[in-house]
Every structure is written in C-alpha cells, then in structure tokens.
C-alpha positions, 0 to 999 in steps of 0.5 A, a space after each residue: 545297214 548302219 550296223 553292217 557298215 560299222 562292223 565292216 569299218 571295225 574289221 578293216 581297222 582290225 586288219 590294219 592294226 594286225 598287219 601294220 604292227 609288225 616292225 621289230 627293227 633292223 639296219 641299213 648299210 652301204 659300201 662301194 664295190 670298189 673304193 678307189 675312183 676310176 671314173 665319174 661313177 661308182 657301184 654302191 651296194 645297199 644292204 637292208 636287214 630287217 626283223 619282223 613279227 613272225 605272226 603278222 607281216 614277217 611270216 617265214 618257214 624253212 621252205 622260205 629260207 631254202 627256196 629264197 621265196 617268197 620274200 618278206 614281209 607281206 607289206 610293201 615299202 621302199 628305201 627312198 632318197 629323202 634328202 640331199 645337200 644338192 637336191 640331187 641323189 646321184 642317180 639313186 633310184 628307190 628300191 623295194 624293201 622286200 628281202 630274203 628270209 634268213 631265220 625265224 623263231 616261234 619262241 620269239 615271234 620274230 623273223 629276220 631277212 636281208 637283201 642287197 642291191 647294187 646301183 651306179 651312183 655319181 662320185 661325190 654325191 651326198 644324200 640320205 636314204 630311208 625306209 619310213 613307214 608304220 608301225 612298230 609293235 606296241 611299244 614304250 617310247 620316250 615321252 615328249 613332255 616328261 621323263 620316263 616312257 609313254 605307251 605308243 600302240 602304233 609308232 611310225 619308224 624311220 630307218 636310214 643312212 646318209 651317203 658321202 661318196 667323196 674321197 677320204 683323207 686316206 684316198 679312198 671312198 668310205 666303207 661304213 661299219 656293219 652292226 646287228 642285234 637280235 630282236 627282241 632281247 628278253 630282259 627279266 623284270 627288276 634286273 640290270 643287263 648289259 648289251 654289247 653292240 657288235 660292230 666291225 669296220 673295214 677301214 679300221 676307223 674309231 667306232 662310236 654309238 649314239 641315240 638316233 634323233 631328228 637331224 636336218 638331213 635325216 629323221 633317224 627314228 620317227 616315232 621312237 626317238 629318244 633314250 629308252 627309259 632305263 637305258 645308259 649308253 656307253 658311246 665309245 664302247 657301244 655298250 647299252 646298260 638297261 635297268 628293268 626295275 619297276 617295269 611291266 612284264 610284257 612291255 616292249 622298249 625300242 632302242 634306236 641307235 646310230 653307229 658311226 665311224 671316225 678318223 681318230 678318237 679326237 674327230 668330231 665329224 663321222 664319215 658315216 652313220 648307220 642305223 641299228 634299231 631293236 626291241 627289248 621285251 620285259 619278261 617275268 623273272 624265273 625262279 632259276 635264272 642261270 642262262 644257257 650259254 653259246 660258244 664256238 671255236 671261232 676267233 673274234 674275226 674269221 676270214 673266208 674266201 668267196 665260193 668256198 664252203 665254210 662250216 662251224 659249230 655252235 655249242 650251247 650249254 644248259 643253264 638251269 637243270 632239267 631244261 633243254 635248248 628249244 630254239 636258236 634264233 640268228 641274224 646271219 649273213 645271207 646264204 648261211 644255213 643252220 642244222 637242227 639242234 641236237 644233243 652234244 657228246 658232253 652232258 647237258 650240251 647241244 650243238 648246231 652246225 652252220 654252213 655258208 658259201 659266201 658270194 662275191 657280193 658279200 666281200 667285206 665285213 659281215 656280222 653274225 649274231 645268235 640267241 638260244 632260248 631254253 625250255 623255260 624261255 630263258 634266253 642266253 646272252 647274244 653271241 656274235 661273230 664277225 667275218 671278213 669275206 675276201 675275193 679268190 686269191 686274196 690273203 685270208 686276213 681280217 682288218 687290223 687296227 691302224 688307228 695309231 697311225 693317224 693324226 690331226 694336222 692343223 694348218 693356217 687355213 684349215 684343220 684336216 686329218 691325214 694319215 701319218 707315214 710311219 
C-alpha cells in the first residue's frame, strides 16, 4: 500500500512538472481606443501575447489556428490587477490568459498566441496588471549571491505592465510601445550574437530598453530577474549582445526586459513600461554556419486599412549548401495566415506567402517577426516588420518622427516637458 501511495505521488509530481514547465515568454501591452477625453472613462484594449512549449501546455496545430479553437495554453491563469497608487484599479476586472494560437513550430518546440480584450477604465487611473504563475522551462538565471548563472528547474514568472490614464503633455492619453521577439532564439556555443529588439511606438516617443526588476509597483520578472549571463544591453538602441563562450549546449537563458517610451532623450521618467521576455537556447556549433536569410519587398513600416486583404511574400535564401528550409516560425498579428513553404523560381531559395485582413480592434501599431530554420537546424536572423493599421477612410501613413519638436521647459515652481510649436 505504501509503495502504491509513493508511486501515485511521484506520478502527480511528474505530471505537475511536465504541465508546469511550459512558459517561453511573451509581452503584455495596452492602448486607449480613443486617446482623447470625452467623459469620465475610456475604453482600453489589453493585448496579451505569450509563447509556450509546444510539447506540453502550448500544443497547437493548423486546425487550432484556422478554427481559432481551442484556445491555448492547456493551463489556466489570469491577468490581474496587482497594485495601485490609490488602492483602486479603475474598474478593471481580471481577465483570462487563454489566447488564440497564431503559429507553432515542431523544430523549436514552441507555439505563439495572442488575444485582446477591451475594458472600460476610469480616466486618471494608475495601476499595474500582471500574469504571475509558474513555471518557465528549466533555465539558467542570474545567481542571487554570486556572478554568472544558476540552474532553476522551476522558475516562476511575472509578466506585466502599469497603466497611467492621465493626460500627457501633448493633450492625449499615452499609447505604449509594441515589441516582440521569437522565442527561443538559438545561439551556437562559443559565439557572439546581436539581437535587435523590434519596437514601434504610435506616439513617436523616444524608446529605451532596460532589464526587468522588482519595483515598488510591480514585480516585473519574479524568478528570472537580473542580467542574463553573457549579455550586454544597449538601452538606447534596444540591442542585446549575447556571448555564449563557455556555455553548455542545451541550456536555456531567460531575457526579461522592459521597453519604455519617453518624451525626449533627456527625460528620466517613462510614460509606460512594457514587458518583453524570451529564451535563448545554446546549440552546437555546426561545421557550416552560413545562416539562411529572410527578406521581403516591404518597407520598414507598412500602413494598411481595416478590412482590406493584405498579402506579402517572404523569400528565404539558402545558407549552407545542400540544405532546405524546413520551418518558418512567426509571431504574427492575429488573423494573419501563412502558406506552405515552397521552392522559389530562383535557385536555392524558398517563398512563403502571408495573408492578413486586419480588424478594427487592430488599429494602431503591430509588429511581425519570423525565424527560418533549415534542415541542419541552423536558424536565420530574426526578421521583423512593423505595420500601422488605419481606419477606413484614413490616410495610409506610418508614424513619423517628431521628437525634434519637443523640449523641456523649466519654471520657477516645477519642471515639465511640453510640445514646442514650430
């Protein structure tokens, strides 16, 4: 009887480990539906985009994507209000983290999803929301009492953002930046790679990135806080340099960042902080390390209209000889669907088509990223595009940089920043 009980307990623990070691990162952002005040409340859209381990809680296939059902992951959770300056969350109600699957990769054992929910929030509210649970897949994290990294087989996560629905210096409610990164990113052992963080901001604010931390308002990273060992972050360019020298093949490292928007380059208080968390996996260094390369004919930012079918084509060039493109894994906007990979007319090239009919709730900034993996399991660089979705009848324009029109004005009573009329 005792043996049976012990076996049962061990089975439960094994199930818990398999089902709970599944988180691969993501981001949470929000935006006002209308950024000007017409009453005492404003409609705010919360967008959750998470990535999961495909083989455990994040299972997905093409039927999931086309039918938009069932939702992922297989475990439940909530995006909850976790702190407020006033003790009041502006009427916010906790929402489920279940999301629509947008893509999956058996090569990377990863799946991606997204869901957006609109709530009516009181103007002027300041509070923080977060999805907090456990656990990440087994990862290397910053050691608490020493330099380098320490193994954590069940690190908890906290991924969240703080809202400030007060009026900015330019008379509108802030719209935070949007960022994403494919997870995991494979890095060959004993190499140095640069990872650009793709970010777009509807208000044309100055963007900076920093490492997530435990703050008085929000636990931004839970069990994975700290600088990922071997990493250097250029905050102003949002570029991460990762050195895998001496690391162990098969290990995963967590990168937990906050992307922030500022009024000017001299500002020290951000309008908002948006989380971006992803994995780096150490892989063997192949004998040939010429990466496949993704490209398209699109510009850095493309404006498209709600309800209008938009298509574009990715072209993937072969890296090492005698290889084929086996997989393209993306973090796309919701409702964007990819075709099968097929040979291109040119030699040693493949193409994949994307089709998207943006909906009205996608008006604003969207970021798309993709990574190609060849038959030798060599990854391309992450390829990213930004889109601006506009309402019907509005001009097809992307945000333009207006930072030079902003200045810091000092008075005898306070220092504030204002828009300079030119």
